[in-house]
C-alpha positions in Angstrom: 26.9 173.4 -14.5 29.6 172.2 -11.8 28.5 169.2 -10.1 30.8 166.9 -6.9 31.3 164.4 -8.8 32.5 165.8 -11.6 34.6 168.0 -10.2 36.3 165.1 -7.6 37.2 163.1 -10.2 38.9 165.4 -12.2 40.8 166.8 -9.2 42.2 163.1 -7.8 43.8 162.9 -10.8 45.3 166.0 -10.9 46.4 165.0 -7.1 47.2 161.4 -8.3 49.8 162.6 -10.8 51.5 164.6 -8.6 52.5 161.9 -6.2 49.8 162.4 -3.0 49.0 159.3 -2.1 45.5 160.1 -0.4 44.4 161.6 -3.3 40.2 161.3 -3.2 40.4 162.0 0.7 42.2 165.3 -0.1 39.5 166.5 -3.1 37.0 165.9 -1.0 38.0 168.2 2.4 38.7 170.3 0.1 35.5 170.6 -2.2 33.5 170.5 1.0 35.3 173.6 2.9 35.2 175.6 -0.6 31.3 175.1 -0.4 30.4 175.1 3.2 29.5 171.4 3.8 31.0 167.8 5.3 32.4 164.8 3.3 29.5 163.1 3.7 27.9 165.6 2.0 29.3 165.8 -1.1 27.7 162.5 -1.7 24.2 162.9 -0.3 23.8 166.1 -2.6 25.1 164.8 -5.4 23.5 167.1 -8.0 23.7 170.3 -5.8 25.2 173.1 -8.4 28.2 174.6 -7.4 28.2 178.3 -7.8 30.9 180.6 -9.2 31.9 181.5 -6.4 33.1 178.3 -4.2 34.5 176.8 -7.0 36.5 179.3 -7.6 37.9 178.7 -4.6 38.1 175.1 -4.5 40.0 175.3 -7.8 42.7 178.3 -5.8 42.9 175.0 -3.2 43.1 172.4 -5.9 46.3 174.6 -7.5 48.4 174.7 -4.2 47.9 171.2 -3.0 49.4 170.7 -6.8 52.4 171.9 -4.9 51.8 170.0 -1.9 51.1 173.2 0.4 49.4 171.0 3.2 46.0 169.8 3.5 45.0 171.1 6.7 46.7 174.9 6.7 44.5 175.4 3.0 41.5 174.8 5.1 42.9 175.8 8.2 42.2 173.1 10.9 42.7 169.4 11.9 40.5 167.4 14.3 42.2 166.1 17.0 41.2 163.6 19.7 37.3 165.3 18.6 38.7 169.0 18.8 39.1 171.2 15.4 42.2 173.0 15.5 42.9 176.5 13.8 46.6 176.1 12.1 48.5 177.3 9.2 51.6 178.3 8.4 54.3 178.8 12.2 52.6 175.8 13.5 53.4 171.7 13.5 50.7 169.8 12.7 48.8 167.3 15.0 48.7 163.9 14.0 47.1 160.9 14.9 50.0 159.4 17.3 50.0 162.0 19.8 46.8 160.8 20.6 48.7 157.9 22.3 50.4 161.1 24.3 46.9 162.1 25.5 44.9 158.9 25.9 48.3 157.3 27.9 47.7 161.2 30.0 44.2 161.1 30.3 44.8 157.5 31.9 47.0 159.0 34.7 45.5 162.2 35.7 42.8 161.8 38.0 38.9 163.5 37.5 40.1 165.7 40.9 41.5 168.8 40.6 45.5 168.8 39.5 48.2 169.4 37.6 49.9 169.3 34.1 52.6 171.1 31.6 52.5 170.9 28.1 56.1 171.8 26.4 56.6 173.1 23.2 52.1 173.3 23.1 52.7 174.1 19.5 49.0 174.7 18.5 47.6 173.4 22.0 46.4 170.0 20.5 47.9 168.2 23.9 46.9 170.6 26.4 43.6 171.4 24.8 42.3 167.8 24.3 43.4 166.9 28.2 41.4 170.4 29.2 38.4 169.2 27.2 38.1 165.5 29.2 39.5 166.2 32.2 37.5 170.0 34.1 39.3 169.7 36.9 42.3 169.8 35.2 44.6 173.3 35.1 46.9 172.8 32.4 50.1 175.0 31.9 51.5 175.4 28.3 54.6 175.9 27.4 55.5 177.7 23.3 59.0 179.4 22.4 57.4 180.3 18.9 55.3 183.6 18.5 53.5 182.4 15.4 52.5 178.9 16.9 51.7 180.9 20.2 49.0 182.5 18.1 47.4 179.6 17.2 47.0 177.9 20.2 45.9 181.3 21.8 43.2 181.3 18.9 42.5 177.0 20.2 42.2 178.2 23.7 40.1 181.2 23.0 37.8 179.4 19.8 37.2 176.3 22.9 36.5 178.7 25.3 39.3 176.7 28.0 40.5 180.4 29.1 40.2 179.0 32.6 41.9 176.0 32.6 44.6 176.8 29.5 47.2 179.4 30.9 49.6 179.7 27.9 53.3 180.7 28.9 55.9 182.5 26.3 59.6 181.1 26.5 62.0 178.4 26.6 61.0 175.2 28.0 61.1 175.1 31.2 62.3 179.2 31.9 58.5 180.9 31.6 57.9 178.0 34.6 59.9 179.5 37.4 58.2 181.3 39.8 55.5 180.4 39.8 55.4 178.0 42.3 55.4 175.1 40.2 57.7 173.3 42.0 57.5 170.0 43.5 53.6 170.4 42.9 52.7 169.1 38.9 51.0 165.8 38.6 51.9 165.6 35.0 54.4 166.9 32.6 53.8 166.0 28.7 55.4 167.1 25.3 55.9 165.7 22.3 59.3 167.6 21.5 60.6 167.4 17.8 62.5 164.2 17.5 63.3 163.9 13.7 67.5 163.5 14.0 68.5 166.5 12.4 70.6 164.4 9.8 67.0 162.6 8.7 65.7 166.0 7.8 66.4 165.8 3.9 64.5 162.4 4.2 61.0 164.3 5.2 58.0 164.3 2.7 58.3 167.4 0.7 55.5 169.3 2.1 56.5 168.2 5.6 59.7 170.0 5.3 59.4 172.6 2.7 56.2 173.9 5.1 55.8 172.8 8.7 57.8 175.0 11.3 61.9 173.3 11.4 61.5 174.3 14.7 58.9 171.9 15.8 61.0 168.7 14.0 64.5 169.2 14.0 65.6 167.0 17.3 69.2 168.1 16.7 72.0 165.2 16.6 70.3 162.0 16.8 66.7 163.4 17.4 67.1 164.1 21.3 68.2 167.2 22.2 64.7 168.5 23.9 63.8 164.7 24.7 67.1 165.4 27.5 66.6 169.3 28.5 63.1 167.4 29.7 64.3 165.1 31.3 66.7 166.8 33.4 63.8 169.6 34.3 61.7 167.3 34.7 61.6 166.5 38.6 61.9 170.2 40.0 58.3 169.6 38.8 56.9 166.9 39.2 55.3 166.0 42.1 56.5 162.7 43.7 54.1 159.8 41.7 54.2 162.2 39.4 54.8 160.9 35.4 56.9 162.3 32.6 55.2 162.0 29.3 57.0 162.1 26.0 56.2 161.3 22.2 59.4 159.7 20.8 60.9 158.3 17.5 61.8 154.9 16.3 64.6 153.7 17.3 64.5 155.9 20.2 63.8 153.6 23.2 67.3 152.5 24.6 69.5 156.2 24.7 66.1 157.2 26.3 66.0 154.4 28.5 69.6 155.2 29.7 69.0 159.3 30.1 65.9 158.5 32.3 67.6 156.6 34.1 70.8 158.9 35.3 70.5 159.9 38.3 68.3 157.2 40.3 65.3 160.3 40.4 63.0 158.4 38.1 61.5 154.3 38.0 62.2 152.6 35.5 60.2 154.1 32.4 57.5 151.6 30.2 57.4 152.6 26.8 54.0 152.3 24.6 53.5 151.4 21.0 51.0 152.9 18.1 48.7 150.8 15.8 51.8 150.2 14.0 54.1 148.8 16.3 56.5 151.3 16.9 57.0 152.5 20.8 56.0 155.9 20.7 55.3 157.0 24.2 58.1 157.1 27.1 56.8 157.0 30.8 58.7 158.0 33.4 57.6 158.1 37.2 59.1 160.2 39.7 60.2 158.3 42.9 
């Protein structure tokens, strides 16, 4: 008979030998998913016997995790600011760093009707987090990838936020033209790809081999999309409206220079993440 304790000990050993740094957490989450409980539930019922079918599912998931397939793809979801978002192949997995973008956005968005645009929404993480926290806010969420957009559509429907979040297919500003948003948007927000193309080979295997390249590759220097967003944002933002961009380490100086070009934005502010890296650019339209 198979019980949680022995199964976890064996699984943790396999995952550690495979070089996975979060072996215990990974093993617990895979087993909890396979048997329909939580990580805490594994320890609250240490004597529960795992039936054959869930046991086999756990072993299949473990075999795939040993090969560095992303944990979130295996279980089919990731939590982001208290929301359970469905994710899988073809969509970027939301990271904790992006929660800082949402926190700053919520500090700026009034608790009244407002308009926001989320560029490159992926799974819909930012747009849905804003909509869930601000019921009066309407968000236009743009995504070029059909695969990623399908995950966003599932998340919008699953969370019941279709009245607030409008999904648009296309590249950055193109699908927003003709909607009458020019000069009326309170907030433009984005987590664009910012890994310099020359550093992609240095990414961990499970990121490099499984997550969509277009969500990672920021071009030479990592700022190709940031440049396009900074150029296009003033047309949509109302006077006093704000642009928020997630950025990579060491990108503040060139981005400050880009934001200053043309004199449309006030001097940008940069916000640090929990480890002290300047992670979010904030630029207010004059």
